[in-house]
N, C-alpha and C positions, 0 to 999 in steps of 0.2 A: 513814445512807441520809436523806434528806429527808421529809417530808410527802408522801403521797401524794395527789395531783391528784383534786378532787371537779368533775372536769370535769362533770356534769350541773349541780351547781352553779354554775358557772361560767358557763356555756350560759343556765342560766335569769335569774339577774343579767344576761344582756347581754340577753334580751328585755326584760325588763321597764324595765330603762334607755333601750333602745328606743322603746317603748309608750310610754311615760313621756312622752319628748322629741317625741315625734308627738300625746299629745294635748294638751301642755302647744302649740303650734302650732294647733291645731283639728283635726288631721287627722281620720277616721274611722278608728277600728281596731277590727276585731275578729282572732278564733284561732278555728282550726279544735279543732272536738269533742276530734280524738286526738292523741297526740302523735308517730301513726305519719304525717302528712303531709310532703313531702316541704317543704312552706313551717313558717314558724314563726308568723307577720305575715299578715294582710290588709289592706292599705289603702285604704280608696279616696280618689280625687280627680279630680275632673271628670266625675264619671262613670263612672270606668274602676275595677277592684277590680285590683290589683297586689301579688303575692304575695309576699313575704318569708324570705329564710333570712338570720338573725340570725346573724353568728358576734362570738365575743369577743374581741381582740388583743393581745399584746404589746408593752409602750414598749419599744425600747429606740435609741438613739441616735438620736433623735428622729424616731422612726418607728415608725410601729402596725404591724404582722406580724401576718398572720394565716393559717389556712389554705382554701385556696381550693377543696378536694374534700373531701366528705364520707366518711367509715372505716367502714368492714360489720368493725366489734374483733370479732363473733362468726365468722367467716368468711376466716379469712387474712387480714387489713388488710387486702383488696383496695376498691377505691373502686370506689361504687355505678354500676351501668349506667345506662344513659340519662340522666344527669343534665347540665343544664348546667351549663357554667362559669362562673366568673366573668365577669360582665359589667358589671362598677358602673366608677364611676370613683375 
């Protein structure tokens, strides 16, 4: 059996990597106070606040793959209700 994936650690690395790149290009970036928010980062662009949910991907066959839903692993692995699905490009 292989090593257990530490998804919290992988997710935090993704958040920090995205935050770093946004800061490098001069974007204003903030974080929610609690980890219970529906978003991971807040981007300030042209006077607007944009909520970002960061996703870690897997690189396979020239493509980056990632889940577009958040799972409730403590509650029968159901997708959280009332969440907007993937809307990026």
